[in-house]
N, C-alpha and C positions, 0 to 999 in steps of 0.2 A: 375385778372389774364390777361385778354385780354388787359387792359389798360397798364399793365407792359410790355407786349410783344410789344404793339404799341410803347411805349416810348423807348424800347430797339431797336427797329428796326429803329426808327426815329434817334437816337443817332448813330447808326452804319451808316446809310445812310449819314448823315451829315458829319461824320468823314471821309467817303470814298469820299465824293465830294469835301472836302477840302484837300485831301491828297497831291495834287499838289501844294497847296498854303502853305505858312509858317504857322504853327500852333503856337498860342499864349499860352503859359503855364506859370503859376506862382502860387503864393499862393492865395487862395480863397479870403482872406481878401483884397488883393491888388486889385483884380478885382471888388469886392463889393464897395470898396472906390472909385476907379477911375471911375466906371460906374455911381456911384451916383453923383459924383462931376462933371464929364464932360457931362453926358447926362440926369441927374435926374432919372436914372433907378434904380428900386428896384425889389426884388423878387416878382413875382406874382404867381409862380407855380413851383412845384418841385416833383420829383418822384425817386424812387429807381430802378435802372436798374438791370437786373438779374446778371450781373457780380460784383455787390457790389458798383458800381459807383452811384453817385448822379447827376441827371440831373436837372438844374435849368434854368428857363425862368425869365429874368429880363426885365421890360418894363417901359417906362415913359409915363406920361400923353400926351405928344406931339406924341407918336407912335413909337419912337425908341425901338428896343428891341435886346437882346443878349441872347443866350443859352450857358451856361457853363456846363461842366461835371467835377465833382470832383472825382477822382479815389480813391480807397481804401488806396493808398500810401499817400494821402493828396495833390497831385498835381492836379490843376485845369487847364483846357483848354477851350478856346473859340472854339465852333465848328460851330456857325453861328450867324449872326447879320443881322439886317435889318430895315426897316421902315414900318409904316402903321399897327402896332399892334392894335388889337381890342380884346375886351373881349367879350366873347360869354356867354350868360346866359344859365345856365343848362337846363332851361325849353325848350330852342330850341333843345336840344338833347332828348327830350321826357321824361324828368325826371320831377316830380311835384317840384313845387316851395316850398322852406322850410318855 
């Protein structure tokens, strides 16, 4: 529950921070194909937002990353992108290793 709330809040904050910028929206498959081809990014995390949207993080081995949100109507939008992505091991969050 807390994780869903955090993801939902993150999505809202990112959408709000890009409100003045042009939002890029299209079919999810176009983003997945384009980000794989142009940046070698692939999905590394995803979660369901309380409004029914799906938030996805795509990242590459060289550290580029993109966050897309796919709404219930099927439209996907880029809400943030950047560099220096790092995976964090769950054990660092106080959870036991699997």
